[in-house]
C-alpha positions, 0 to 999 in steps of 0.5 A: 374208632376211638371206643373201639381202640379203647375196648382193645386197650381194656381187653389186652390190659385184662389178659395181660392181668389175667396172665400175670395173675395166672402166672404168679399163681403157678410160680408159687407152686414151682418149688425152690431149686433146693428142694426141686433137686431133693425131690428129685433125688427121693423120687430117683432112688425110689425107682432105682433102688440106689442113692441119687445126687442131684448137684443142681435142678431149676424149673421155670415156667415162663417163656416155656415149661422147662426143667434143667438137671446138672450132674446126676449120679448114682452112688455106686462105684462106677456112677451111672451119670448125666451131665446135662438134662433139659426137658420140656413139659406140655403147656396144656397138660401143666394146666391140668396138673398133669406132667407130660414132656414134649422132648428131652434132650441129654448131653453127656452120660456115663453108663458103665455096664456093670453098674446097671446090674445093681439098678432095681428100675421101677418105671416113672408114673404119675399118681402111682400108675402111669408112666410120664409121656414123652414125645421125642429123646435126643442125646449126645456124647453117651458113653457106655462102658463095657463090662471090660472097661472099653468105652463107647461113646454114642448119640441117637434120637427116638419119637414115641407114640402115645403108647410108650413105643418108638416111632422112629428111633436112631442110635449110632457109634460116634467118632468112628468111620464108617460109624455103626448105625441102628434105625427103627421105623414103626409099621404097625402096631407091633411091627418094626422095621430095622436097618443097621450099617455095620462094617460098611455092610448092612443087616436089614429086615424086621422085628415084632414086640407082642405080648402074650395073654399074661402080658409078657412082651415076646421079641422076635425078627429076622435081620440079613447082614450082608458084606459085613467087613468083620475087621472094621466092625470089630475095630469099630467097637474097639477089638481086634480081629484075627480074621478079614472079609465080608461075612453074610447071612441070615439072623433070627432074633428072639426074647422075652421079658416083662420089662424092656430090661428083661427083654433085652437081657434075654436076646438070642440071635442065631445066625448062618453066616459065610464068608468068602476070600477071607484072610487069617491075619496073624497066622501064616499056615503054609509056613506052620505046616513047611517049618514044622511049626517053628514060624507061623508069622503072617497071614493066610488067604481062605477060600471060604468060611461058613457056620452057625452062630448063636449069641445068647445074652444073660446077667453076666454078659453074652455066651456065643456058640458055634456049630457046623463051622467049616474053613477051607484054605489053600492046603487044608480044610477044618470043621468043628464047634466051639463055645466062647463065654466070659472070654474064654473059648472051648472048642474042638475041630477036625483038621485035613491036611493036603499033605496026607494027614486027615482027620487030625483031632484038635481041641482048643480051649483057654482065654481068648488070645492066649489059647491051648491048642492040644493035637491027638497025634503026635506030628508037629505039621498037624499041631501047627496047622491045627493051632493056626486054625483054631486060635484065628477062626473060631474067637474071630467070626464069634467076636464079629457077628456076636458083638456087631449084630446080636449086641447092638439090637440088644442095647437098642432095646434096653440094658442087661438084665439078670436072668436066672440061669445066666452063664459066662459071658463074652 
């Protein structure tokens, strides 16, 4: 027993010595914090095409490998920044002198949408060829700044398969109730189940991500928006809706690109929607008609609102097109089409009034919220009704479904990228 104990002690001391030598050898290979920050800054500049500053960086190997970066930012008018990033490399891969990340945590980030257009992203790589594998990503307190300066906070996580695509993912709009939430679950090599909660309703379905013969990614999918309360959905993204009510329909999704960013930048959706018992929140059409346009303050109940809406991501934002719009109120019906781009609306509609004015042509144009209404007749009553319908219906439904469904799906897959034929945006 004594001999066995001695041999056990010898083996333990030997293993301890070996571990100490191994750790010492690795520590000699670990750069200083200042050198590490300089290396990361240079690599980030090479990958992004802009100067990147790193206030501090630290790499430790014991008791577990850990890389910590603090206050990383691009040098831009509106910097893209990370407050704290913590990554844990895989020990076994480090022993093979290869980098593979078990998990990455980001706490605090600011991403201005317009600043992304100045980045020329190249895939992170090892030996200039293979991307750095990552098993899990978690982020919180991530602030997305829209092109119009609205700050939206998100949190989420993703688990990746060896091919670099998400096995599961979740994106949540933080700090609002009900919180918009989007989840992905992989169901095959090229298929994912999509579940979205928005405005008290859902938009569930499937998407497919495949590659054509040239290796270009092709995205397609179908969603079924159901009972989405449009005013609540817009409010959760710091926007105001002139119409309330629950929207349902069917949405087709498509896009293509050589990178995830290009794919998101090309995202197109087509939605056939319907709303029952909707309400125009800022216009009383009946009051406008009876007062000959002098008074239109109030609300108007709509029996129904239907139509088709197309959204197209571009390097200047989202373009929204409406076709086949039909609205029915207590004392009027309206039909028409419009396009919303760069916060500007251009549309035409025909308003039929129960009081005998039938087929009144109405044109809507100008900045959202300050639209100009023109009517091809001198009847003041017709003009008042046209203004009420044009101002409230078209911008309202477009903002809700376009921003809430089309844009949310696009962001999940990446950031907007320049498109050669992009038009102005909403």
